[in-house]
C-alpha positions as semicolon CSV with decimal commas, in nm:
position;residue;x (nm);y (nm);z (nm)
1;M;14,600;12,963;18,355
2;N;14,634;13,326;18,243
3;I;14,356;13,521;18,072
4;K;14,507;13,479;17,723
5;K;14,533;13,100;17,756
6;L;14,184;13,083;17,903
7;A;14,044;13,279;17,610
8;L;14,215;13,049;17,359
9;F;14,085;12,743;17,548
10;L;13,729;12,878;17,542
11;L;13,751;12,965;17,174
12;A;13,873;12,613;17,095
13;G;13,584;12,466;17,293
14;I;13,333;12,685;17,112
15;A;13,480;12,576;16,777
16;V;13,447;12,209;16,868
17;V;13,086;12,254;16,984
18;S;13,005;12,454;16,671
19;A;13,158;12,190;16,444
20;H;12,969;11,915;16,626
21;A;12,644;12,110;16,594
22;Q;12,703;12,165;16,223
23;K;12,776;11,795;16,176
24;S;12,467;11,694;16,373
25;A;12,252;11,934;16,169
26;A;12,396;11,796;15,845
27;V;12,329;11,438;15,952
28;Q;11,974;11,528;16,054
29;S;11,914;11,698;15,718
30;I;12,040;11,392;15,532
31;E;11,811;11,165;15,737
32;E;11,513;11,394;15,667
33;Y;11,597;11,389;15,296
34;R;11,609;11,008;15,295
35;A;11,281;10,984;15,483
36;M;11,117;11,203;15,220
37;L;11,250;10,979;14,945
38;A;11,122;10,666;15,116
39;D;10,765;10,800;15,119
40;G;10,623;10,636;14,809
41;N;10,914;10,421;14,693
42;P;10,877;10,351;14,316
43;A;11,021;10,007;14,391
44;D;10,666;9,911;14,484
45;L;10,578;9,913;14,113
46;F;10,865;9,677;14,029
47;E;10,766;9,455;14,319
48;A;10,410;9,421;14,183
49;K;10,544;9,352;13,835
50;G;10,781;9,087;13,968
51;E;10,503;8,900;14,147
52;D;10,299;8,900;13,827
53;L;10,595;8,775;13,623
54;W;10,655;8,493;13,871
55;K;10,304;8,362;13,808
56;Q;10,286;8,425;13,432
57;Q;10,327;8,142;13,182
58;R;10,609;8,274;12,966
59;G;10,897;8,169;12,741
60;P;10,920;7,894;12,479
61;K;10,785;7,640;12,730
62;K;10,488;7,860;12,829
63;A;10,551;7,796;13,198
64;S;10,556;8,003;13,517
65;L;10,833;8,027;13,775
66;E;10,616;7,889;14,052
67;K;10,827;7,571;14,070
68;C;11,156;7,762;14,086
69;D;11,374;7,648;14,375
70;L;11,553;7,946;14,530
71;G;11,700;7,734;14,805
72;Q;11,399;7,688;15,031
73;G;11,223;7,433;14,811
74;P;11,030;7,455;14,481
75;G;10,804;7,759;14,479
76;V;10,905;7,885;14,826
77;V;10,998;8,251;14,811
78;K;10,972;8,381;15,167
79;G;11,311;8,363;15,335
80;A;11,498;8,279;15,015
81;F;11,654;8,621;14,961
82;V;11,827;8,636;15,300
83;S;11,994;8,297;15,244
84;L;12,147;8,387;14,907
85;P;12,406;8,344;14,759
86;R;12,435;7,973;14,840
87;Y;12,542;7,645;14,681
88;F;12,294;7,461;14,456
89;A;12,354;7,093;14,381
90;D;12,163;7,093;14,051
91;T;12,400;7,348;13,897
92;N;12,702;7,258;14,113
93;R;12,755;7,630;14,164
94;V;12,720;7,899;14,424
95;Q;12,448;8,132;14,295
96;D;12,302;8,465;14,397
97;L;11,938;8,561;14,345
98;E;11,975;8,684;13,989
99;S;12,189;8,396;13,864
100;R;11,946;8,151;14,026
101;L;11,649;8,321;13,859
102;L;11,840;8,293;13,533
103;T;11,869;7,916;13,587
104;C;11,495;7,886;13,654
105;M;11,407;8,096;13,350
106;E;11,617;7,858;13,140
107;T;11,508;7,524;13,284
108;L;11,141;7,600;13,352
109;Q;11,055;7,853;13,083
110;G;11,306;7,778;12,809
111;F;11,468;8,120;12,788
112;N;11,822;8,151;12,654
113;P;12,037;8,251;12,956
114;Q;12,323;8,378;12,738
115;E;12,090;8,618;12,559
116;I;11,947;8,749;12,885
117;A;12,295;8,789;13,038
118;A;12,405;8,986;12,730
119;T;12,102;9,218;12,738
120;P;12,179;9,566;12,878
121;F;12,043;9,649;13,222
122;G;11,694;9,796;13,215
123;K;11,597;9,644;12,881
124;G;11,398;9,339;12,777
125;E;11,434;9,036;13,000
126;Q;11,692;9,217;13,212
127;N;11,418;9,460;13,312
128;N;11,198;9,162;13,400
129;M;11,486;9,005;13,592
130;T;11,516;9,317;13,808
131;A;11,142;9,316;13,877
132;L;11,153;8,948;13,977
133;A;11,450;9,010;14,207
134;T;11,268;9,308;14,362
135;W;10,961;9,099;14,446
136;V;11,162;8,805;14,581
137;A;11,364;9,043;14,800
138;A;11,048;9,210;14,928
139;E;10,913;8,874;15,044
140;S;11,200;8,857;15,296
141;R;11,182;9,217;15,417
142;D;11,279;9,255;15,786
143;M;11,417;8,900;15,795
144;K;11,778;8,850;15,904
145;F;12,053;8,740;15,667
146;N;12,170;8,386;15,731
147;L;12,402;8,272;15,453
148;S;12,538;7,919;15,462
149;Q;12,909;7,852;15,479
150;S;12,876;7,475;15,521
151;H;12,964;7,371;15,165
152;A;13,324;7,383;15,043
153;Q;13,229;7,594;14,741
154;E;13,055;7,848;14,966
155;K;13,374;7,883;15,170
156;V;13,583;7,922;14,855
157;A;13,342;8,183;14,720
158;Y;13,375;8,385;15,041
159;E;13,756;8,385;15,023
160;V;13,755;8,473;14,652
161;G;13,505;8,752;14,717
162;K;13,722;8,886;14,997
163;R;14,028;8,896;14,773
164;L;13,833;9,068;14,495
165;F;13,698;9,322;14,744
166;F;14,050;9,429;14,837
167;Q;14,206;9,390;14,491
168;R;14,340;9,724;14,369
169;G;14,379;9,804;14,003
170;G;14,269;10,017;13,712
171;P;14,398;10,365;13,622
172;H;14,313;10,500;13,970
173;D;14,437;10,198;14,166
174;F;14,097;10,159;14,332
175;S;13,937;9,862;14,505
176;C;13,595;9,806;14,662
177;A;13,767;9,873;14,994
178;S;13,874;10,219;14,873
179;C;13,517;10,335;14,939
180;H;13,383;10,068;15,174
181;G;13,679;9,968;15,389
182;G;13,650;10,209;15,682
183;D;13,408;10,362;15,931
184;N;13,221;10,694;15,897
185;W;13,310;10,755;15,533
186;R;13,085;10,955;15,303
187;I;13,083;11,094;14,951
188;R;12,853;11,396;14,911
189;L;12,519;11,299;15,078
190;Q;12,585;10,928;15,052
191;D;12,716;10,731;15,347
192;L;12,975;10,469;15,256
193;P;12,920;10,178;15,494
194;N;13,213;9,968;15,605
195;L;13,137;9,641;15,427
196;T;13,433;9,451;15,571
197;K;13,218;9,384;15,879
198;N;12,849;9,379;15,967
199;P;12,734;9,732;15,878
200;G;12,396;9,690;16,054
201;D;12,033;9,648;15,958
202;G;11,932;9,771;15,616
203;V;12,278;9,894;15,518
204;G;12,493;9,794;15,222
205;F;12,414;9,443;15,099
206;A;12,087;9,442;15,299
207;A;11,942;9,732;15,095
208;W;11,961;9,599;14,739
209;P;11,766;9,575;14,507
210;A;11,698;9,947;14,539
211;Y;11,542;10,230;14,341
212;R;11,802;10,490;14,237
213;V;11,648;10,837;14,246
214;S;11,946;10,990;14,065
215;S;11,897;10,767;13,761
216;G;11,526;10,689;13,789
217;Q;11,604;10,318;13,770
218;M;11,557;10,005;13,975
219;W;11,890;9,831;14,037
220;G;11,955;9,473;14,140
221;M;12,275;9,366;14,314
222;Q;12,436;9,262;13,987
223;Q;12,394;9,614;13,847
224;R;12,513;9,768;14,174
225;L;12,836;9,566;14,159
226;N;12,871;9,636;13,787
227;D;12,856;10,010;13,855
228;C;13,114;9,978;14,132
229;Y;13,353;9,829;13,878
230;R;13,268;10,114;13,639
231;Q;13,361;10,370;13,903
232;Q;13,689;10,187;13,960
233;R;13,746;10,210;13,582
234;F;13,759;9,830;13,561
235;P;13,612;9,640;13,265
236;Y;13,249;9,543;13,325
237;P;13,215;9,194;13,473
238;G;12,983;8,949;13,302
239;F;12,628;8,932;13,433
240;A;12,600;8,672;13,711
241;S;12,972;8,596;13,677
242;D;13,156;8,391;13,938
243;A;13,336;8,712;14,039
244;T;13,023;8,914;14,119
245;V;12,861;8,618;14,294
246;A;13,176;8,570;14,506
247;I;13,175;8,936;14,611
248;A;12,807;8,900;14,702
249;V;12,894;8,598;14,917
250;Y;13,160;8,802;15,100
251;L;12,920;9,092;15,157
252;G;12,631;8,866;15,252
253;V;12,826;8,663;15,505
254;N;12,959;8,986;15,656
255;S;12,596;9,098;15,693
256;Q;12,492;8,791;15,895
257;G;12,219;8,884;16,141
258;S;12,130;9,214;15,974
259;K;11,771;9,275;15,871
260;S;11,695;9,324;15,503
261;V;11,510;9,640;15,400
262;A;11,517;9,559;15,030
263;P;11,379;9,685;14,807
264;A;11,512;10,014;14,936
265;I;11,548;10,362;14,788
266;K;11,880;10,532;14,721
267;R;11,996;10,877;14,617
């Protein structure tokens, strides 16, 4: 190898090392930023509110939610979050956490589910719904996701959710997979986990509900999916619709074995 080629080879090596160092420094800075955010997560306030709401006698029937069956038996909360969505015989539907809470608020407390579903996120009973979901999720923190696929409707929901995840449309021809269908993708400071497979502990589905620093709001999974559709320029899906529940089934089954860190904190 002559001197000129050797010099070019060395320069190329230096460039690669420099780029790797810059990337490593950027990743480290992002991790430090996230660690700072996690110190004093405002989700703790929603968690405390949710526990209080669970025990309060509310609604037209002046009853609490302490007999609500989230899939582990009436009143059992621990472990419920990491098994949802799942099929419920009493409604003959596959339900996620928020749609199941909606059922309990109707049957036990007498609330009108249509009115709650039509209420904007962050207002009225929707705000209470988010707090309840935050507390229920927190009760299963560090537990591993283990969604059932034994019932026929659960299997159908997974396949429907998978198709919706890859469905392209809207003015930009986007799909969920446009942002979450590959490895090592990022937009600005936000990692975009590959949700077509198990993304690992505390990533993607395993991190919601979460407090959004950028908006100063607590978001449940229904709002997270709703905002994904907004970014795709799709019409907003109905709250607790079969479509959003099906996507949650797909994401949840793909997260089997991952530990939940919800309620988390996001940029």
